[in-house]
N, C-alpha and C positions, 0 to 999 in steps of 0.2 A: 109844710115842706115845699120848697120851690120846684123840685124835680127838674132843676136846671132851667132857670130863667122864666118859666111859665108853666101853668097847669095845662095838661093836654086838651082840656075842654076849650081852650082858646086856640082858634085856628092860627097857624103861623104862615107867614109868607117869607120866602127866602130865595135867594141864591144868585145864580151865576150870570153875569153879563160879560162873557169872555170877549175880549177884543174891544171893549169900550175905550175910547181915547182918554188920555190922561186929563184933558181939559174938562171932561164930563164928570170927573170923579170928585166926591166930597173929600173931606179931610181924612187923613190916615188914622186908623183906629188901632189900639194895641190891647192885647189880652195876655195875661199871665195865668195859666191854668195848671193846677196840680192834679194829676191823676193819682189818687191815693189808693193803691191796690193792696192786695193781701200780702204780697212779698216785698213791696217797696213803693216809693212815691217818685213820680217823675214830673218835673216842671216842663211845660210847653210854653214857648213865647211866640205869639203870632202877631203879624201885622196884616191889615187888610183895609180896603175901602168899601164904602156902601154907596150905591147909586140907585136912587128910587127904590129903596128897601131891598135891593139885590146886592149880595156880597160879591165882590170882585177882587181879583189879584190877591188871593190868600197866599201868604208866605210864612212858613215856619222859620223863624229866625234862629231857633236852637232849642235843644232839650237836654235835660240832665236828670239822671236817676240816682236815688239814694236807697239804702236798705237799713233796717227792715221795714215792714209795713207799719203804717200809722197805728193800727189797732194794737200793736204790741206795747203801746204806751198806756193801755187802759188802766193799769195800776201804778203808772209812773208818769203822770202828765207834766210834772215839773220839768222834765227833760225835753219836752217837745220843742221849746225855743231853740236849743242847740241843734236839735234834729233838723229843723226847717231852715236854719241860717244858711247852709250851703245853697239851697234852692233859691232863697230870696236874693242872695248875693249874685247867683248866676243870672237871674232874671234882670237885675239892675245893670249888671255888666253887659249883658246881651243887648239891652235897650239903649245903653249909652247915656251920657250926660245930657244930650240934646233932647231926650224924650222926657217931658215932665211926668214925674211919678203919679201925680194926681190924675193924669189922663189915661192911666193904665187900669183896666178892669181886672180884678183878681177873683179867681174862683178856685176853691178846693172842693173837688167832687170825689167822694169816696165810693168804693165798690164793695165786693163781697167780704173782704176782711172786716170792715166796719159793720156790715150787716150781721156778722156773727156775734157781736158784743151787745150788751144791753143798751137801751136808750139813755139811761143815766150815764153810762161810761162814754157814750158818744157825745153827750152834751158837755161833759167835763173836758174831753179832748178838744172839741170844737171851740170851747171858750179859750183854751190855751193857744189854739191856732190863731184865733182872732187877735188875741193879745200880742202874739209874736209878729203878726203882719203889721199891726198898728205901731209896734215899738220899733221895728226895723225898716219900715218903708212908709211911703205915703200913697200906696196903691189904693184905688177905690174898691172896697170889698163889695162884690156883687152877690156871692153865694159861698157858703161853707156848709156842706151837707152830704148826706149819704143818698146816692141816687138808686132807685129801684133797678133790679136786674134787667127788666125789659127795656128800660131806657138805655142802659149800657149796650145792650144788643142792637137797639135801633140806631144809636149814634155810630157804632162800628159799621153797620149796614150802609148808612149814609156815606161815611168816609170811603169805604171800599168802592161803592158804586160811583161816587163822585170822581175818584181818582181813575177809575176804569172807564169813565165817560159812558156809563150805562145807567145813569140816574134819570131814566125816562120811562114812561109806562111801556109795558110789553118787552122791556129790555133788561130789567134789573136781574142781578145775580143774588142768590141766597148767600148767607154768611153764617158759618159756624165758628164760634169763639171758644177756646179752651183756656181758662185761667187757672189760678192756683186753688181758689176756693169755690168758684162757680163756673158753669159752662152755659153759653147762650146759643140759641138757634133762631135766626131771623130771616124772614122772606116776605115778599109781596104776595098778597092773597086776594082773591075775588070774594072771599067770604066776609061779608060786612056785618055778620051777626054779632051781637054784643058779646064780648069776651074780655076777661081780665088781661089777656095777652095781646089784644088788638090795639093798635095805635093808628090814628088817622091824622094826616097832616098834608099841607100843601108845600111843595118845593118848586120854586120857579114856575108858578101857575099850574103845576101838575099835581094832581091829587093822588095820594098813596094810602092804601090800606095795608098795613104791615102786621104780620103776626110775629111777636117777639117773646120768646119764652126763656126764662132763666132758671137753672137748677142749682140752688144754693146747696153746697155740700158735695157737688159732683165735679168740682174742679179737680185737676189731676192730683194736687197735693192732698186735698181732703179725702178724695176717693182712695188714694194709695195708703193713707194712714189707717184706713179700716182693714187693710190686708198686710200690715207691716210684718206680721209673723207667719204669713202664708208662704211656705217654702217654694210652692209652685211658681210664684210670681217674681222670683228673683234668681239671678244667674247661679249656676252651680258653685257651691261653697261660699256664696256671699254670706257674711256674718249677720244674722238676724238679731233683733233686739232681745229675743228670748234665749239667746246663746245657741240656737240651732243654726243650721246652714241651709242656704238656698238649694232647691232641687232642680230649678230651671226647666219646668214643664209648661211650655206655652199653652198647650191644649187644655191642661188641667186648670191653669190660671184663668183662661178664658171661660171655662165652665163655672169656676167659682165666681168670677166677676159678673157673669150673666145674671146671677140671682139679684145682685144690686140693681142692675139696669131694669130687669123685667118684673121681679117680684117685690122688691122694696120700693123702688121709685115709680114703677109701672109706666115707663116711657113708651110712647106709641109713635107710629110713623107720622111725619109732619110735612117735610118738603115735597112738593110735586116731583115725580120721578124724572121728568125731562128738564128740570131747572138746573142751570149751571151753578156750581156752588164753590165758594171760597172756604177753605179750611185754614183758619188763622191761629196765631199765638201758639199755644201748646202743640197743636197739630203740626204746625210748621217747624217748631223747634225739634220735635222728634223726627219728622220726615227728612229734614235737612242735616241731621247729625251725621257724624263720621261713620258710625256703624250701619246707618240705614241708606243714606245717599238717595233719597227719593225726592229730588228737587223737581220743581215744576208741578208735578201732580203725583197722586198716589191713590190707592184703593184699599179697601179692607183686606183684600186678598194679598196685596203686596206687603201690608203690615204683618199679616200672618206669616208669610214666607220669611221676611227679615226677622220678625220677632222670634220665630221658632229657632232659628239659627243662633240668634244672640242669647236667648235664654239658656240654651244648651251648652254655652261656652263657660269654661272655668273662669271664675272671677279674677284670679291672679293673671290669667292670660289677657283678659279684657283690660285690666289696668295697665299691663305691660304694653299692649298694642295701642291704646288710645290715650295714655298719659293722664295728666291732671285735669279731669273733667268731673266736677262735683255732681253732675246730673246722670252720670253713667248708670248708677245703681237703679235708677227709676225706669230705664228704657224697656225692660222686660215687662213690667206691670203695665206701663203706659201703652205699649203696643197691643197687649191683650185687651185692655180696657177700652181703648179707642175703637178697636175692631168690634167689640160687643156693643158699644154705644151706637156705632154707625149701622150695624146690621140688626141686632136684636132690639135696639131702641128705636132709632129713626127709620128703620125699615129699608135701608138701601141694599141693593144687590151687592154682593161681595166684589164684583168687578167694576162697580161704578167709580169713575175717576173724579177726584176732587182737586181743585186748583189750590196749591199751597205756596204762599209767598209771604214776605213781610213788607214788601214795597211794590209800588207801581210807578214806572217812569222815574225811579230814583227817590220817590217820596214814600215815607213810612206810612203804613196803614195803621191808624190808631184812632180810637173812638173820640178823643178830644177834638180832632178835626171835624168829625160829624157833629159833635156838640156845639162847636162854634157855628157851623152852617145852620143847624137847627135853631139857633138862638135868634137869628135875624128876623 
C-alpha cells in the first residue's frame, strides 16, 4: 500500500516558497484527487508549481461532491462507473481543454468507509475505479487506495496549520476531526518514542513529530447507530426505529455514551492542555447549526447547555422551527457524544474552548490539501 505517495520510512521534503517570482517557477502541475469518504466522494482539482522541491502557489480550482460513499458499492461494483462519471467530467471541465489530460495526476484516496469493508471488497471496487478512470480519461493514475486513519489525521493537521500560517515548530495547532465512520486527533509532540500513532516528517526544512490517532467506529454516524433506540439520546417524541419515542434527556444520554468512550474504547487524555485546538468537520457542523449557533469557538460546557435545551424540545416543534434539515434528529446525540469524547475521553476541562470553522481566509480546510503538500 502506498499510504499516499510514499511510505513514512522515507523522509519527505516539502513546501512553501511564498513570494517566489513567476520567473523562478517550474511548470504548472495538476492533480485530480478524490476523497472517498464514508458518506460521499469529493473530487478536488489542484494546480501548483514546484520550485527546488518546494510547493508554491497552490490553488484549488474547484471541488464537487457526490453521494453515497464508495463503500456502498461493495456488492454492486458494476455501477461504480456511472457513480464516478460526474466527478471525472467535473475535473475535465475544470481543467479545460488546454490542459493535457496525461499531465494530470489522479488519486483516489479512501478513508473510514472503505476501512470497514473487507480487503477483497476493496480490491474489487478499486479495480472498477481504475477501469472507469482509464475508460473516461487519460489521467495519469498515481494511487487508488485506502489510507490509514493516522494519515488522514496528519493530512488534515498539515492543511489546517498551513492555511493558518502556523506550520512551524512551537507554533502548530492541534486538530480534531469528526467524520461519519471515524474520528481523528492529531498534534505535534515532543515524545519521539516509537508508537504506531507517531509520524515523523520534514516540511520546508522543519522536522515534525506528530501523534495522529484514528478511532474507527467512533465517527458520529457509526457511534450514533449504536444508540439508535436509546430514547434519552433523541428529542422528545422523536420516532425511534423500535417504534418507541425519544425522551430527550441530555444528561442520561451523556451517561449512556460515556460507557462507549471510557469502558469500550478506553480513550485517554492526549492533547497538551495549553495547545490551541481546531475542532473540524462534524464538530463544526453541529456547533454552527441553527439550533446551536456556536460559531467561532465552543466548549464541552456550551455543548451541554445547548444540547440539554435541544434534547428536551418536542420533535414536532423542532421540525416546525428549523424546517427541512435531514441532520436535525442527530443533534441531541451528537452534543452528548462530543461532550463525553472531549471530557471523559480526551480529558479536556469542560470550559476549554475549541476553534471551530470550515475555512481559513476563504479556503476550505480539507485533508486533500495536506495530502498534496505531504506528497512533494
